[in-house]
N, C-alpha and C positions, 0 to 999 in steps of 0.2 A: 390462854384460852384452853378450856377443858376438851378432852377427847370427844366427849358426847356432843359438844358444840361444833367441833370441827366436822364431825360426821354429817351434820345437817347442811353443810355448805355444798354448793353445786361444784361440778368438776371445774368449770372456768374460774370460780372463786378460789378453789384450791390451787390451781395453776398460778393465779396471781399472787396468792399468799406465799407459795414456794419461791417465786421470783423475788418477792420483797425480802423474804428471810435470807435468801442467798446473797442478796445485795448487802443486807445488814451484816451478815457473816464476813463478807469480803471487807467491809469497812472496819469491822472489829479487828480483823487480822492486820490491816494497815495500821490501825491505832496501836496494836500490840508491838509491831515492828518499830514504830517511831517512838515508843515509850509513852504514849498518851493514854493508854488503857489502864484504868485503875482497878476495875472489877473483872478479873480474868475468868470468873465463873460464867460470865455472859457468853463466852465462846462455846462452852459446853452446852449451855441452855439453848443457844441458837442452833447448834448442830443437831441436838436432839429434837428440836421443834421441826427442823427441815425433815428429819427422818420420820417424824410423826405424820407430817403432811403427806409425804410421799407414800407412806404405808396406807393411809386412808384413801389416797387417790387410787392406789392399786386395788384396794377393796372395791371402790366404785367401778373400776374397769372390769373386774372379774364378775361383779354383780350384773353388769350389762350384757355379758356374754350369755348366749343360750346354753342350757345344759347339754353336755356331750360334745360341744364344739371345742376344737383345739386351738 
């Protein structure tokens, strides 16, 4: 999913995507430990996807705050 497409998602959709990506990351880590994971690059891709989701979620949160508010 491209960054521009992620920015179009609502806050609740982003929260759901983050939860799904974290669950996938946890499953990948279990697969790595048990020796079942063949594509180790998926760990890095998933971790970066989580960071991308969280960054855009934070952008949404900052956009909702009124100017000058702390």
